[in-house]
Every structure is written in structure tokens, then in C-alpha cells.
C-alpha positions as CSV (number, residue, x, y, z in Angstrom):
1,M,18.1,55.2,28.0
2,C,18.1,58.6,27.8
3,G,17.3,62.1,29.2
4,I,15.0,64.8,26.8
5,G,14.0,68.4,27.3
6,G,13.3,71.2,25.6
7,S,11.1,74.2,25.0
8,W,8.7,76.2,22.5
9,G,7.5,79.4,22.3
10,P,8.4,82.9,19.7
11,G,10.3,85.6,20.4
12,E,13.5,83.9,22.1
13,S,17.0,84.3,20.7
14,A,19.2,81.6,19.6
15,D,21.6,82.9,22.3
16,V,18.3,82.0,24.9
17,L,17.8,78.8,23.4
18,E,21.5,77.7,23.2
19,A,21.9,78.9,26.9
20,L,18.5,76.9,28.2
21,A,19.5,73.3,25.8
22,A,22.8,73.8,28.2
23,Q,21.4,74.0,31.3
24,M,19.0,71.3,30.8
25,Q,21.8,68.9,29.7
26,A,23.8,70.0,32.1
27,L,20.8,68.7,34.6
28,L,20.1,65.9,32.9
29,H,23.7,64.9,32.2
30,H,23.5,62.0,34.3
31,R,20.3,60.0,32.2
32,G,23.1,60.4,29.5
33,P,26.7,60.7,30.3
34,D,27.8,59.8,26.7
35,A,26.4,61.9,24.2
36,H,24.9,65.5,24.4
37,G,22.8,67.1,21.7
38,A,20.8,70.4,21.0
39,F,18.5,71.2,17.9
40,V,17.6,74.8,18.1
41,E,15.3,76.9,15.6
42,P,15.1,80.6,16.6
43,G,12.4,81.7,14.1
44,A,10.3,78.7,16.0
45,G,11.8,79.7,19.2
46,L,11.9,75.7,19.6
47,V,15.1,74.4,21.6
48,L,14.8,70.6,21.9
49,V,17.6,68.8,24.0
50,H,19.4,65.5,24.3
51,T,21.8,63.6,26.7
52,R,22.6,59.8,25.7
53,L,23.2,56.9,27.2
54,S,24.2,54.9,24.1
55,I,22.7,51.1,24.0
56,R,22.0,50.7,20.4
57,D,23.5,52.0,17.7
58,L,27.0,53.1,19.3
59,T,28.2,55.1,16.1
60,P,27.4,58.6,14.8
61,T,23.8,57.3,13.1
62,G,22.7,56.7,16.2
63,A,23.2,60.5,17.7
64,Q,20.4,62.7,18.6
65,P,18.5,65.0,18.5
66,M,18.2,63.0,14.9
67,R,16.2,64.7,11.7
68,S,14.0,61.9,9.3
69,A,15.1,61.2,5.8
70,D,12.5,63.8,4.5
71,G,13.8,66.5,6.9
72,R,10.0,67.1,7.9
73,Y,10.3,65.3,11.7
74,T,13.2,66.0,14.6
75,I,13.4,64.2,17.4
76,V,14.4,63.3,21.1
77,Y,13.9,60.2,22.3
78,N,14.3,58.3,25.5
79,G,13.5,54.4,25.7
80,E,13.9,51.4,24.0
81,L,11.8,49.5,21.1
82,Y,11.9,45.6,21.0
83,G,10.8,44.0,18.2
84,T,11.7,46.1,15.8
85,D,13.2,44.0,12.6
86,G,9.2,44.1,11.0
87,L,8.8,47.5,10.7
88,R,12.9,47.7,9.6
89,R,12.0,45.6,6.9
90,E,8.8,47.4,6.3
91,L,10.2,50.8,6.0
92,E,13.1,49.6,3.7
93,A,10.9,47.6,1.1
94,G,8.4,50.7,0.8
95,G,11.9,52.9,-0.3
96,C,13.4,54.5,3.0
97,R,17.0,54.0,3.7
98,L,18.1,53.9,7.3
99,R,21.7,55.4,7.9
100,G,22.1,53.4,11.0
101,H,20.7,50.1,13.1
102,S,19.0,52.5,16.2
103,D,15.4,51.8,17.2
104,T,15.3,55.6,17.3
105,E,16.1,55.6,13.4
106,V,12.9,53.6,12.7
107,L,10.7,54.9,15.2
108,L,11.1,58.0,13.7
109,E,10.9,57.5,9.7
110,A,7.6,54.7,10.6
111,I,6.1,58.3,11.9
112,A,7.7,60.1,8.8
113,R,5.8,57.5,6.7
114,H,2.2,56.8,8.8
115,G,2.5,60.0,11.5
116,V,2.9,59.7,15.0
117,L,-0.2,58.0,16.1
118,A,-0.5,55.3,13.5
119,A,3.6,54.9,14.3
120,L,2.7,54.0,18.0
121,G,-0.1,51.6,16.8
122,R,3.2,49.9,15.3
123,V,6.1,50.1,17.8
124,S,6.2,48.0,21.6
125,G,8.5,49.6,24.1
126,I,9.0,51.8,26.5
127,F,9.9,55.2,26.0
128,A,8.8,59.1,26.5
129,F,9.5,61.9,23.0
130,A,9.1,64.4,21.2
131,V,8.8,65.3,17.7
132,W,8.8,68.3,15.7
133,D,6.9,68.7,12.2
134,A,8.5,71.3,10.7
135,N,5.7,71.4,7.8
136,E,2.7,71.9,10.1
137,R,4.3,73.6,12.9
138,N,3.7,71.1,16.3
139,L,5.4,69.9,19.0
140,W,4.3,66.3,19.8
141,L,5.1,64.9,23.2
142,V,4.0,61.1,23.8
143,R,4.9,58.7,26.7
144,D,4.9,54.8,26.6
145,R,1.6,52.3,27.4
146,V,2.2,51.9,30.9
147,G,4.3,54.9,32.1
148,I,7.9,53.6,32.3
149,K,9.4,56.8,31.1
150,P,9.0,60.0,32.6
151,L,7.7,63.0,30.7
152,Y,7.1,66.1,32.9
153,V,5.4,69.0,30.7
154,A,4.6,73.0,31.8
155,P,2.4,73.8,29.3
156,G,2.0,78.2,28.8
157,I,4.6,79.4,30.6
158,G,6.3,82.7,30.0
159,G,4.6,82.9,26.6
160,R,5.3,79.6,25.5
161,S,3.6,76.6,23.9
162,V,5.3,74.4,26.7
163,A,8.4,73.1,28.6
164,F,9.4,69.7,29.1
165,S,12.0,67.4,30.7
166,S,12.3,64.2,31.3
167,E,12.9,65.1,35.6
168,L,11.3,67.7,36.7
169,A,14.8,69.8,37.6
170,G,15.3,69.9,34.3
171,L,12.7,73.0,33.9
172,E,13.9,74.6,36.7
173,G,15.4,78.0,35.5
174,V,13.4,78.0,32.5
175,S,11.9,81.5,32.3
176,G,9.0,82.5,33.3
177,L,8.0,79.2,34.9
178,T,7.3,79.6,38.8
179,L,7.9,76.3,40.6
180,D,5.6,76.7,43.9
181,P,5.2,73.3,45.7
182,D,1.0,72.2,45.3
183,P,-0.2,71.6,49.2
184,T,-2.4,68.8,47.3
185,A,0.5,67.1,46.1
186,A,2.0,67.6,49.2
187,H,-0.8,65.6,51.2
188,A,-0.9,62.6,48.7
189,F,2.8,62.3,48.9
190,F,2.5,61.8,52.9
191,E,-0.8,59.8,52.7
192,L,1.2,57.5,50.1
193,G,5.1,57.8,50.2
194,Y,5.2,59.1,46.5
195,V,3.4,62.0,44.3
196,P,1.0,60.5,42.2
197,D,1.7,59.9,38.7
198,T,-1.5,62.1,37.9
199,Q,0.2,65.2,39.5
200,A,3.1,67.0,40.3
201,V,4.4,68.5,43.5
202,F,4.7,72.1,41.5
203,R,1.7,73.7,40.3
204,G,1.0,74.3,36.7
205,V,3.4,71.2,36.1
206,H,1.4,68.1,34.7
207,K,3.0,64.7,33.4
208,V,1.8,63.3,30.3
209,Q,-0.2,60.3,31.3
210,P,0.9,57.1,29.8
211,G,-0.5,55.6,26.2
212,E,-1.3,59.6,25.7
213,A,0.2,61.8,22.8
214,W,-0.2,65.4,23.6
215,C,0.3,67.7,20.0
216,F,1.0,71.1,20.7
217,T,-0.3,73.8,17.8
218,A,0.4,77.0,18.7
219,P,1.4,79.5,21.4
220,G,-1.6,80.1,24.2
221,V,-3.8,77.1,22.4
222,A,-4.1,74.1,24.8
223,P,-2.8,70.7,23.4
224,R,-4.9,68.3,21.9
225,V,-4.3,65.1,23.9
226,N,-4.6,61.8,22.1
227,T,-5.0,58.1,24.0
228,Y,-3.9,56.0,22.0
229,C,-3.7,53.3,24.2
230,D,-6.9,52.5,26.6
231,R,-5.7,50.1,29.5
232,E,-9.3,50.1,30.6
233,A,-10.3,48.6,27.3
234,D,-7.8,46.3,27.3
235,V,-8.9,44.6,30.5
236,L,-12.8,44.8,29.8
237,A,-12.0,43.1,26.5
238,G,-10.1,40.5,28.5
239,Q,-12.6,39.9,30.3
240,G,-14.5,38.7,27.5
241,S,-12.3,36.1,26.4
242,L,-10.3,34.9,29.5
243,L,-8.1,31.8,29.7
244,C,-9.6,29.9,32.3
245,R,-8.0,26.6,32.3
246,P,-4.5,26.5,34.2
247,G,-2.7,24.2,31.8
248,E,-3.4,26.7,28.3
249,A,-2.8,29.4,31.0
250,C,0.5,28.0,32.2
251,S,2.2,27.3,28.3
252,T,1.0,30.3,26.9
253,L,2.1,32.9,29.3
254,T,5.4,30.7,29.4
255,S,6.0,31.1,25.6
256,T,4.8,34.7,25.9
257,L,7.4,35.3,28.1
258,T,10.5,33.6,26.7
259,D,10.2,35.5,23.4
260,V,9.3,39.1,25.2
261,V,12.8,38.6,27.4
262,A,14.5,37.4,24.1
263,S,13.5,40.5,22.5
264,Q,14.8,42.5,25.6
265,L,17.9,41.1,26.2
266,V,19.0,42.7,22.6
267,S,21.6,45.0,23.0
268,D,25.1,46.6,21.8
269,V,26.3,46.5,25.7
270,P,26.8,44.0,28.1
271,V,23.3,43.0,29.7
272,G,22.0,41.7,32.9
273,V,19.1,40.7,35.1
274,F,18.3,41.5,38.4
275,L,18.0,38.5,40.5
276,S,16.5,39.6,44.7
277,G,15.3,35.9,44.5
278,G,11.6,36.8,44.5
279,V,9.0,35.1,42.0
280,D,9.5,38.0,39.5
281,S,13.4,38.4,38.6
282,S,13.2,34.4,39.2
283,V,11.1,34.0,36.3
284,V,12.7,37.0,34.2
285,A,15.7,35.1,35.3
286,A,14.7,31.7,34.2
287,A,13.3,33.5,30.9
288,A,16.8,35.1,30.4
289,T,18.5,31.7,30.2
290,R,16.2,29.5,28.4
291,A,16.7,32.4,25.7
292,R,20.8,32.5,25.7
293,G,21.8,29.2,28.4
294,K,24.2,29.6,30.6
295,G,26.0,32.0,31.5
296,V,23.4,34.9,32.2
297,R,24.9,37.6,34.6
298,T,22.5,38.2,37.4
299,F,22.4,41.2,40.3
300,C,21.8,40.7,44.0
301,I,22.0,42.6,46.9
302,G,21.6,41.3,50.4
303,F,21.6,42.5,54.2
304,D,23.6,41.7,57.3
305,D,20.0,42.0,59.3
306,P,18.8,38.2,58.3
307,R,14.8,39.0,58.3
308,Y,15.5,41.9,55.3
309,D,17.7,38.8,53.7
310,E,16.9,37.0,50.9
311,S,20.7,37.2,49.1
312,A,20.9,32.4,50.0
313,T,17.9,32.0,48.0
314,A,18.3,34.0,44.9
315,R,21.8,32.4,45.0
316,A,21.0,29.0,44.8
317,I,18.3,30.3,42.3
318,A,20.8,31.7,40.5
319,K,23.4,28.2,40.6
320,H,20.5,26.7,39.6
321,L,19.9,28.2,36.5
322,G,23.5,28.4,36.1
323,T,23.7,32.5,36.2
324,V,27.2,34.7,36.4
325,H,25.8,35.7,39.7
326,H,27.5,39.1,41.5
327,Q,26.1,39.9,45.2
328,L,26.8,42.1,47.7
329,I,26.3,42.1,51.2
330,L,25.2,45.9,53.2
331,R,25.6,47.0,56.2
332,P,24.7,49.9,57.8
333,E,27.3,52.0,57.4
334,D,27.0,51.6,53.9
335,V,23.1,52.7,53.7
336,V,24.0,55.9,55.6
337,G,25.6,58.0,52.2
338,A,23.4,56.1,50.2
339,A,20.3,57.5,51.9
340,V,21.0,61.0,51.7
341,A,22.7,60.6,48.2
342,T,19.6,58.6,46.7
343,S,17.2,61.2,47.7
344,T,19.5,63.7,44.8
345,A,18.2,60.8,41.8
346,F,14.6,62.2,42.6
347,S,13.6,65.6,41.3
348,E,9.9,65.1,43.2
349,P,9.7,63.9,46.8
350,F,10.1,60.2,47.2
351,A,9.6,58.0,50.8
352,D,9.7,54.4,49.4
353,S,12.2,53.0,51.3
354,S,13.2,50.3,48.9
355,M,14.5,52.9,46.9
356,V,17.8,52.5,49.1
357,P,18.4,49.2,48.4
358,T,17.1,49.7,44.8
359,W,20.0,52.8,44.5
360,L,23.0,50.9,45.7
361,L,21.7,47.4,43.7
362,C,22.3,49.8,40.4
363,R,25.1,51.3,41.1
364,F,26.7,47.9,41.9
365,A,25.4,46.4,38.8
366,R,26.6,49.3,36.6
367,Q,30.1,48.1,37.6
368,H,29.3,44.9,35.6
369,V,26.4,46.0,32.9
370,T,25.0,48.8,31.1
371,V,21.4,47.4,30.0
372,V,19.3,45.4,33.2
373,L,16.0,43.4,33.6
374,S,14.3,43.8,36.3
375,G,11.2,41.3,37.2
376,D,8.8,44.9,38.2
377,G,5.4,44.5,37.0
378,G,4.4,41.1,38.3
379,D,2.4,41.8,41.3
380,E,0.1,44.6,39.3
381,L,-0.7,41.9,37.1
382,F,-0.5,38.9,38.9
383,G,-2.0,39.4,42.0
384,G,0.7,39.9,43.6
385,Y,0.6,41.9,46.7
386,N,-0.5,40.1,50.5
387,R,-4.1,43.3,49.9
388,H,-4.6,40.7,46.4
389,V,-5.1,38.2,48.8
390,W,-6.8,39.2,52.1
391,L,-8.7,42.6,51.1
392,P,-11.4,41.3,48.9
393,R,-12.4,38.6,52.3
394,V,-12.3,41.8,54.4
395,M,-14.5,43.6,51.9
396,R,-16.8,40.9,52.3
397,A,-17.1,41.0,56.1
398,Q,-17.3,45.0,55.9
399,R,-20.9,44.2,53.8
400,L,-22.3,41.2,56.0
401,L,-21.9,43.6,58.9
402,P,-24.3,46.4,60.2
403,P,-21.8,49.7,60.5
404,L,-22.5,50.3,64.3
405,A,-20.8,46.7,64.8
406,R,-17.9,47.7,62.3
407,R,-17.1,50.9,64.4
408,M,-17.5,49.0,67.8
409,F,-15.1,46.2,66.5
410,A,-12.5,48.8,65.3
411,A,-13.0,50.9,68.5
412,A,-12.1,48.0,70.8
413,V,-9.1,46.7,69.2
414,T,-7.8,49.9,68.2
415,S,-8.2,51.3,71.5
416,V,-5.2,48.4,72.8
417,R,-1.7,49.7,71.7
418,S,-0.6,47.6,68.6
419,D,2.8,46.1,71.1
420,A,0.0,45.2,74.1
421,W,-1.6,43.1,71.1
422,D,1.6,41.9,69.9
423,H,2.4,40.6,73.5
424,V,-1.2,38.8,74.0
425,M,-1.2,36.7,70.7
426,R,2.8,35.7,70.9
427,P,2.0,32.1,70.7
428,L,0.5,33.2,67.2
429,P,2.8,32.2,64.2
430,V,1.5,36.1,62.7
431,R,4.2,38.8,62.2
432,T,3.3,41.8,64.0
433,P,-0.6,40.9,64.6
434,G,-1.0,43.9,66.8
435,L,-0.4,46.2,63.4
436,K,-2.8,43.9,61.6
437,L,-5.4,44.2,64.1
438,H,-5.3,48.0,63.7
439,K,-5.3,47.9,60.3
440,L,-8.7,45.7,60.5
441,G,-10.0,47.7,63.1
442,R,-9.5,50.4,60.4
443,L,-10.7,48.5,57.5
444,L,-13.5,47.5,58.8
445,A,-14.5,51.3,59.7
446,A,-14.0,52.4,56.8
447,P,-17.2,54.1,54.7
448,D,-17.2,52.1,51.2
449,P,-14.5,49.8,49.5
450,E,-12.8,53.2,48.2
451,G,-12.2,54.2,51.4
452,M,-10.7,50.8,52.4
453,L,-8.5,50.8,49.9
454,R,-7.1,54.8,50.5
455,E,-6.5,53.1,54.5
456,V,-4.9,50.4,52.9
457,V,-2.3,52.4,50.7
458,S,-1.4,55.1,53.2
459,T,1.6,54.7,54.9
460,G,0.2,55.1,58.3
461,P,-1.4,57.7,61.1
462,L,1.2,60.7,60.1
463,A,0.0,61.5,56.8
464,R,-3.2,62.9,58.9
465,G,-3.0,67.0,59.8
466,L,0.7,66.8,58.8
467,V,0.7,69.3,55.9
468,L,-1.6,72.7,56.7
469,G,-4.9,73.1,54.7
470,R,-7.1,70.3,53.4
471,P,-6.4,68.2,51.0
472,S,-8.9,67.0,48.1
473,A,-10.0,64.3,46.5
474,R,-7.9,61.9,44.7
475,P,-10.7,59.4,42.8
476,T,-9.2,56.3,41.3
477,A,-10.1,54.6,38.3
478,N,-12.6,52.2,38.9
479,L,-13.8,49.1,36.2
480,G,-17.1,47.9,37.9
481,L,-15.5,44.3,37.6
482,D,-17.5,41.5,40.0
483,D,-14.2,40.0,40.7
484,P,-12.6,42.3,43.2
485,R,-9.3,40.9,42.8
486,A,-9.3,41.7,39.3
487,E,-10.4,45.6,40.4
488,L,-7.8,45.4,42.7
489,M,-5.0,44.7,40.9
490,F,-6.2,47.6,38.3
491,K,-6.1,50.0,40.8
492,D,-2.4,49.2,41.6
493,F,-1.4,49.0,37.9
494,T,-2.9,52.4,37.3
495,T,-2.0,54.0,40.7
496,Y,0.7,52.2,42.9
497,L,3.1,51.1,39.8
498,P,3.4,54.1,37.7
499,G,3.7,56.8,40.8
500,D,5.5,54.8,42.8
501,I,7.3,51.5,41.4
502,L,8.4,52.3,38.0
503,P,9.8,55.9,39.3
504,K,11.9,54.0,41.9
505,V,13.9,52.2,38.7
506,D,13.9,54.5,36.3
507,R,15.2,56.9,38.5
508,T,17.7,55.2,40.6
509,S,19.3,53.2,37.8
510,M,19.2,56.0,35.4
511,F,21.1,57.8,38.3
512,H,23.9,55.8,37.2
513,G,23.3,55.3,33.7
514,L,22.2,52.0,33.9
515,E,19.2,50.9,31.6
516,A,16.4,49.3,33.0
517,R,13.8,47.1,31.0
518,V,10.4,45.4,32.6
519,P,10.1,42.8,30.4
520,L,6.8,41.4,32.2
521,L,5.2,45.5,31.4
522,D,5.6,44.4,27.9
523,D,2.3,45.0,25.8
524,R,2.2,41.2,25.1
525,V,2.5,40.1,28.3
526,V,0.6,43.0,29.8
527,R,-2.8,41.9,27.3
528,L,-2.1,38.5,27.9
529,A,-2.3,38.9,31.8
530,A,-5.4,40.9,31.5
531,R,-7.0,37.4,29.6
532,I,-6.3,35.4,32.4
533,D,-9.2,34.4,35.2
534,P,-8.2,36.3,38.3
535,S,-8.3,32.7,40.1
536,L,-5.6,32.0,38.4
537,K,-3.6,34.8,39.9
538,V,-4.5,34.6,43.4
539,H,-5.8,31.0,44.1
540,K,-7.0,29.3,47.3
541,G,-5.3,31.6,48.9
542,Q,-1.9,31.9,47.3
543,S,-1.1,34.9,45.6
544,K,0.7,35.1,41.9
545,W,-0.3,31.4,41.3
546,I,0.3,31.2,38.1
547,L,3.4,32.5,37.5
548,R,4.5,30.3,40.4
549,E,3.3,27.5,37.8
550,V,5.5,28.8,34.9
551,L,8.6,29.3,37.2
552,A,7.8,25.4,38.8
553,Q,8.8,24.9,34.8
554,S,12.5,25.9,35.8
555,V,13.2,26.3,39.0
556,P,12.3,23.7,42.4
557,R,9.8,25.0,44.6
558,A,11.2,24.6,47.4
559,M,13.9,27.5,46.6
560,F,11.1,30.0,46.0
561,E,7.8,29.4,47.7
562,R,8.0,31.0,51.0
563,P,6.1,34.0,52.6
564,K,6.7,37.2,50.6
565,M,9.4,39.7,52.0
566,G,9.8,42.6,49.0
567,F,12.9,44.7,48.9
568,A,12.5,46.7,52.7
569,I,15.5,47.5,54.8
570,P,15.1,47.7,58.5
571,L,14.3,51.2,59.0
572,G,13.1,52.4,62.1
573,D,16.4,50.7,63.6
574,W,18.9,52.5,61.4
575,L,16.8,56.1,61.7
576,R,17.4,55.0,65.9
577,G,20.8,54.3,65.2
578,P,23.3,55.0,62.3
579,L,21.0,57.8,60.5
580,R,19.6,59.8,63.5
581,P,22.3,61.9,63.2
582,W,21.1,63.0,60.0
583,A,17.5,62.9,60.8
584,E,17.5,65.3,63.7
585,E,19.6,67.9,61.9
586,L,16.8,67.7,59.2
587,L,13.5,67.6,62.0
588,S,15.4,70.3,63.5
589,P,12.8,73.0,64.4
590,Q,15.0,75.5,62.0
591,A,15.0,73.4,59.7
592,L,10.9,72.8,59.6
593,A,10.9,76.4,59.6
594,H,11.9,76.3,56.3
595,S,9.0,74.5,55.0
596,P,5.6,76.3,54.7
597,L,3.5,73.6,53.9
598,L,4.1,71.4,57.3
599,D,2.7,72.0,60.9
600,A,6.1,71.9,62.6
601,S,4.5,70.6,66.0
602,V,3.4,67.5,64.2
603,A,6.6,66.6,62.6
604,R,8.3,66.8,66.0
605,T,5.9,64.7,67.9
606,A,6.2,62.0,64.6
607,W,10.1,62.1,65.3
608,R,9.6,61.8,69.2
609,D,7.3,59.0,69.1
610,L,9.7,56.8,66.7
611,L,12.5,58.1,69.1
612,K,10.5,56.0,72.0
613,G,9.5,52.7,69.6
614,R,6.3,53.8,68.4
615,P,5.1,50.9,65.7
616,M,4.7,52.3,62.4
617,M,5.9,55.3,62.5
618,E,9.1,54.9,60.9
619,F,7.4,55.4,57.3
620,G,6.0,58.5,57.9
621,V,9.3,59.7,59.5
622,W,11.1,58.8,56.4
623,S,8.4,60.6,54.5
624,L,9.2,63.6,56.2
625,L,12.7,63.5,55.9
626,M,12.6,62.7,52.4
627,W,10.4,65.8,51.5
628,Q,12.8,67.8,53.9
629,T,15.9,66.6,52.1
630,W,13.9,67.9,48.8
631,E,13.0,71.0,49.8
632,Q,16.8,71.2,50.7
633,Q,17.9,70.5,47.4
634,R,15.5,72.9,46.1
635,R,16.4,75.5,47.7
636,S,20.3,74.8,47.2
637,R,19.7,74.9,43.2
638,A,17.7,77.8,43.7
639,R,20.3,80.0,44.7
640,V,22.8,78.9,42.3
641,A,20.4,80.1,39.6
642,A,20.2,83.6,41.2
């Protein structure tokens, strides 16, 4: 994994381009601490920048920017291709003499042989790259099929065709580019806890979407946007040939996962596996053990608060599989510094609080390995979220109940404080029943299924009214599938996954020079998941049923059959406790005065409500703190640049 960046536009001297290259390299150094490189062509006004985390071909033949053997193409590449042996043999049989054994060179020579779009059809992996075609004078910017690797683009600024970077901070200081926060993105952030992958926090900046290849042909000319992977089409095609028999689906998924994980264990540096004790990471660890035998390194962190700790389960599964297990137990004082430091890993505001333990886990793992495999993607592909189980039921109830009855029910349950409902319903074996009743009421009162989904993913009441100005609608993809479970999973795959989960893992791992691979999001698994009947994913009220069946072949069910916990932290307790001084400073009237998009009175009220113990306020307040930290860092970098 690496950092990439660059700019293309006429009229800039070699000195200016080299200065921009040096600045980008400094800002992206954490993504590639092992080596830096730049390609500068003053006649075209082109600069391509690379910072390298050496994983494959550690020799100079793997260095970037890399030029094709025929001299036509130059590439800067961030990512990893899997299963390239066949393509390598094909290229060599056609007369290509590869200089090293990096996957970058295989991709580059495939482009030289077949062209960019045709080459993309021959490779599988996680990547974002830029490639300059010296013959056609074209610049291509490409992102992988799922959106695992990031690529920010600012087209048509300062007379350029484009400036681009792996991270938004890499664009700071590019002449002619003014980075002003976008109120629409701010509204979305406070509603969701992240800026959606279809937006960027700054006006005029975009993200190349998953499965897209942008081709810039000349300054002032809009790029051609080519979609080389259409996930909607993949899902719809899968619906036409569903695997409905449990035995067939389970055996096919098991063999596919074994092959995929084996291909992703290939590396010239040490490799490990994240093992939280949940189903997804355990499936990956079990597949790694089948591929390599005992001795696979696994990594886990836990908490001294038993409400949030899964480390005992992870330890038991690791012992059963025979892995070399590494475990770190965190205390509140460990997290105080990490909560502040974590925000520096994100060039956009990001408020999923699980980024804190993920950041600490990556730092811990990097002490032992350079590459890790994670279980991300299992929830979105195989129905792992609670909403995949119960939201279809609520949708059916909403269709059956008249609108007036729904509104009356919502008014009745929300008129009573959630903590009062908790007291009344205390004998029931349900966690936070009051909050669940309130959410049920709001869901039933929603005008349509789209409104229900927005209510489910919202971070809470603070999202409404905090950002000044009116939010704009954010439509999401809708396939029109008959099964609401499949529709929900597709929405999560195309929104929550690339907007929240993947940036969290990419930024926290790359901040520590750690490459995170995601075998459950390999193209072979994604296409197979589209063919598995939704009733085998959410089955008789159980989430991820088919993945559990796969795991049960390697791990006793008693070790993993338990309620979903997630990678959560005791956020409210920490904000009222060890993190309070930090939060007080960021949410002071003086600090809020520097955030012109926010209503300071709403922010201060939210903080007071949290201190009083009002339920659910911790998520909104955490979003506020992440926004304030991001604003503070942005102003600081602007002062340094000036």
C-alpha cells in the first residue's frame, strides 16, 4: 500500500512541479514511509507522486513512479493485486520481459498490452492508481470495484485539468485550489457520522467512485467517466441464478473463501489476521489456518469493561485454531491520547467511534507484521446488521397500519423518556428497551421505506438543527428487489461500507504503515454473495446464517454463537470522565466561534444534555468533537502553509 498524488496542467515550471511533489510526499509520508518518488514532465505540466510501503518486490525494480517497458505509460499505484500469476505468464508468453516481481509491473504491462479498460477486466484486487499515457497525452484515474482504496480528485482548478491525492490533505497547498467546507456534506456528516463516498467535505472536490476510471484528455475538458464494474448489474444478474440449497451454498462459499484468503496471504513481509472473536474475522482466521496450517499470527484488543470486551472469545478461538495470538487490553487512560491522535488520521471529519480501537489495534499489530487480513464486508454481503433482521418486519407493519395509527403510536412512545421506559421494562431481557421503542416509533412514523432507512442510520436527534442552512436530499441506489433484506444489504454495500467502514480501516492502518487486506470483499466473494439466496443470509431471525455454517466447520458453535457486539467503546462514560477536559475545550463558546457552519447554541445544549446523562447524546457529541478537531487541524495547516 502507498500514497499517490499529482497534478496536470499547462504552464508550470519544473521548480513549481517539484515543490508540489515534495509537499505531497510530506503530507502522504505516513501512507508510504519506505520510499518516495516523483515523475515530473514540465512540458505537459505533469507531476506524479508516490510514497511507498514496500510489500511486494522490495528491490528497486518495485519502485514508483514506474514506466512501462515501451516507455508509453507511467503509473503511480496504491494497492495490491491478487492471483496475478496467470496474467504474468500471459504477458511473458507474448514477449514481455518483466524486470521484477511486483504486482504494479504486471498491471502496468497489462495496460501497455491491452489498454486501461481492457486491463482492468483482467485483474482483481484493491487499488487506486493514476497512469499517464505519453502518446495520447491522457491521464487516467482509477479506483477498485468496491472502493477499498481512496482517490480524491479536484478537476478544473487553477487552469489545470486535475489535481488528485490518496487523501484530502494531499490537495492542500495546490495553487488555485480553494478548500471551503460544503454545507451539504456537513449536514450528511452530522446525520451519518461520516461524509458519504459520493461527496467530499470541500466544494469542488470529488471522489472517484468504486468501479470507475476517469480519463482526462485536456485542460478545461471534463473527464470521460468510464464505469468498468457495475455492482447493480452484478446483483441483478445474481438474482437470476440464486444458490438456494444450503449445502451447495455452504460448500461453494467455503472453497471460495479458502482460495481467496490463500491468495491474500502472499507477501514478501510478515502477514497476520485481525481476530476480534466475531463471525467475520473468525471465518478469515479459519480460512488462513486451512491455507497455512497452525502458526498464523492473530491480533486482538480488549477492554477492562466487560460490556465491551470480546477478547476472551477471540483468545478461545485462536487457541482452537492454533494461531499465534497477540492480545492487548485497553484501559480508559490508553484511549484518551488515542482519541485525539486518531482524528489526525482522517483528512475528512469522521465520527465512527470504533475508529479509536481500530487505530490502537493497527498500531499494536504493526509492531509485529506489515500486512493484516480483516473481516470487513461480511455484514454488508451476508446480512450481519440487526437492521437486516428486524427492519423488514417493521416495513411490513408500516404497510399494514394506517398513517394515523402509526403517528399516534410514535407520539405515545416518544412522549415518555427512554430511561423511564427502561425502568418500566426492566424485567425484560432486552438492552436499552426505551431507546428501541423510541426508534420503533420514529420508524413507523416515517413516510416511506427510504425515510425509514434514513432514520435507522442516523446518529441521533443532534443531526437535526446543528448545521446552519437546509440540507439537500441524498438519494440512494434502489434496485427494486422483491426481498427487502437483499435491498438493505445492497444499500449498506454501496453507502455505509465505502463511506464508513472502508475509510476507517484504510486511514487507521495506513497511518501506521500497515496494509489491511479485505478477503471478504474480493471480487470472487462479492459475486458469489450476490448469488446466495437472502434467506440463507438472514435465516429464521439469525443474521449471517450462511457464514456461521461455514465457520462451524472449523470452530465449535458455542465459541461464536452469541449476540452481536460490534467494535464499540463506552463512549458516554469516557466523555463524562477522562475525555471531558478535551471535550470541554473543543466545545467552548470560543472554539465553536471558529466553526461558522454550526449553531453554537445547539452544540452547547447537546454537551450539557450529555453531561446530564441524556441517552444517545454521546454519538452526536462525538460527531461534534470530530468536526471541531478536523476544523482545528485544518486551520493549523492553513497557517503553516501561509
